[in-house]
C-alpha positions in Angstrom: -9.8 0.8 10.9 -11.6 -0.1 7.3 -9.0 0.1 4.5 -9.3 3.5 3.1 -8.8 4.4 -1.0 -6.6 7.2 -2.0 -6.7 9.2 -5.2 -2.8 9.7 -6.3 -3.5 11.7 -9.2 -2.4 9.0 -12.0 -2.6 6.0 -9.7 -5.4 4.9 -7.4 -4.5 3.1 -4.3 -6.8 0.4 -2.3 -6.9 -2.5 0.0 -4.8 -5.5 -1.1 -7.4 -8.2 -2.9 -7.6 -11.7 -3.6 -11.2 -12.3 -4.7 -13.2 -13.7 -7.5 -12.8 -9.9 -9.0 -9.3 -8.9 -8.6 -6.3 -11.1 -7.5 -3.2 -8.8 -6.5 -1.2 -12.4 -6.0 0.4 -12.4 -9.3 1.7 -8.8 -8.8 3.0 -9.7 -5.6 5.0 -12.5 -6.5 6.5 -10.4 -9.1 7.7 -8.5 -5.9 8.9 -11.5 -4.5 6.0 -12.0 -1.9 4.8 -15.4 -2.5 3.0 -16.1 1.2 -0.5 -17.4 0.1 -1.3 -15.6 3.4 -0.2 -12.2 3.0 -3.4 -10.6 1.8 -5.3 -12.0 4.4 -2.3 -10.7 7.1 -2.5 -7.1 5.3 -6.3 -7.2 5.7 -6.0 -8.0 9.5 -3.7 -5.6 9.8 -5.8 -2.7 8.7 -8.4 -4.1 11.1 -6.5 -4.0 14.0 -4.9 -0.6 13.4 -1.0 -2.3 13.2 -0.4 -1.4 9.5 -2.1 -0.2 6.6 -0.9 -1.3 3.2 -2.4 0.0 -0.5 -1.8 -1.8 -3.8 -0.7 1.2 -6.1 -2.5 0.3 -9.4 -3.2 1.6 -12.6 -6.9 3.2 -12.5 -8.1 1.8 -16.1 -6.9 -1.6 -15.4 -6.7 -2.0 -11.9 -3.2 -3.9 -12.4 -1.3 -3.5 -8.9 2.3 -1.7 -10.0 3.4 -1.2 -6.2 2.5 -1.6 -2.6 3.3 0.9 0.2 2.8 0.1 3.6 2.8 2.2 6.8 3.1 1.1 10.2 2.2 3.3 13.2 5.0 3.0 15.8 3.8 5.5 18.5 3.4 9.5 17.4 5.2 8.4 14.4 4.8 5.8 11.7 7.0 3.9 9.4 6.7 4.3 5.4 7.9 1.5 3.1 7.3 0.0 -0.3 8.0 -1.7 -3.2 7.3 -1.5 -6.9 7.1 -3.9 -9.9 10.1 -3.3 -12.5 9.7 -0.2 -14.7 7.1 1.4 -11.7 9.1 3.3 -9.4 7.2 6.5 -10.6 4.1 4.9 -9.4 5.6 4.3 -6.0 7.2 7.6 -5.5 3.4 9.5 -6.3 2.0 6.8 -4.2 4.3 7.4 -1.2 3.7 11.0 -1.1 0.1 10.6 -1.1 0.3 8.0 1.5 2.6 10.5 3.7 0.0 13.3 3.4 -3.0 10.9 4.5 -0.8 9.5 7.5 0.2 12.7 8.6 -3.3 14.5 7.8 -5.7 11.6 8.7 -4.0 9.6 11.4 -2.2 12.3 13.0 1.2 10.5 12.7 4.8 11.8 11.7 6.5 10.2 8.6 9.9 9.0 10.1 11.3 6.9 7.2 11.0 7.2 3.6 10.5 4.6 0.9 12.4 1.4 1.0 11.4 -2.3 0.4 
């Protein structure tokens, strides 16, 4: 599946990026993720339908504040995520929106709550 964008009220959810226009790697490093291949891995997971991840962003600046990840299992899916310091509200709102997407669009029941 191609990455899907989600409007989560005050937050904008999109695929992770590391291109000439947007680079999420500094925000990922704030979350303890320093693997230079991380964004490429997440992109590959979307295309193989093995996991789906969203950068939770400030809509007017595009700054990444959190990440939500859905991992399909069978008829269920695991939902996890993490937030940069001070942005748990963005993670909570985004997790609810991604849960609705997972259950409605993918037909998978979310079996785990938010966690890192």
